[in-house]
N, C-alpha and C positions, 0 to 999 in steps of 0.2 A: 504494500500500500504506500501511497505517497502523501506527504503532508506539505502542500505549498504554503506560501507565506501567510495565507488566511487561516491556517490551522485545520483545514479539511483533509480527511484521509480518503483519497480516491482509490477505488478498488478495481476499476475496469475502464476500458476506453473503446470507442467505436471510431472508425474512419469513415468520414462522409466526403463525397466528391460532387462537384458541380460538373456533371457529365456532358453539358452542352459545350464546354471548352475543350480544346485539344492543345496541350495535355489538360486533363481535369485539374481544377483547383481543389486542393485537399484541406479539410478542417478536421480537427480531432474533438470528439465529445468525451470528456472525462466524467465518470460517475461515481457516486457514493450512495449511501442510504438516504441522504437528505440534501445533497448539493450536486449540481451538474454545471460544468463549465465547458464552453466551446472555445478552443484555442486555435490560433493560426501558426502552424509550424514555420511558415515563411517569414513571419514577423517576430521571431525570437519567442515563440509560444505565448504571445500576447493574448490575454483573455478578451474575447469579443462579446461574450454574453454569459451571464451566470443566472441560474434560477434554482428554485427548490423542488421543481417537478420535471421529470424526464419528458413528459408530453410537451411542456412548454419549450424545452430545448429542441426537441425533434421538430416541432412546428416552426420554430424560428429558422431552423436550417431548411426545412421544406419550402418555406415562403420564398427563399432565394434559389430554389431549384436544386438544392443539394439532396443527395440520396445516400443511404448507407451502402458502404462497400464492404462486403464480407460480413463476418460475425463479430459479436462482442468479444473482446479479449480481456481476460482477467490477468492482473499482473501485481508484482510486489517489488518492482524496481523503481527508483526515483525518476520522475520526469519533471524537469524544471518548468515552473509556471510563473509568469509575471502577472500580477493582478492584484 
């Protein structure tokens, strides 16, 4: 699990891509039991959106035509997050 500067322990992540671009623009959705953060790996993992509900995070991504790529991945290694 990862603890970014806000003290949240993230337990998994999903890769989302804007598939209308070539190559697709990729964002990462980090998740925990009560916090979900969307980060941009091209911008030093800057937090673009944070919410307390998975559905809100998924809807935020879908509104900009992002779709999940692959499956949710559980992890226990640190991932730096600015936010």
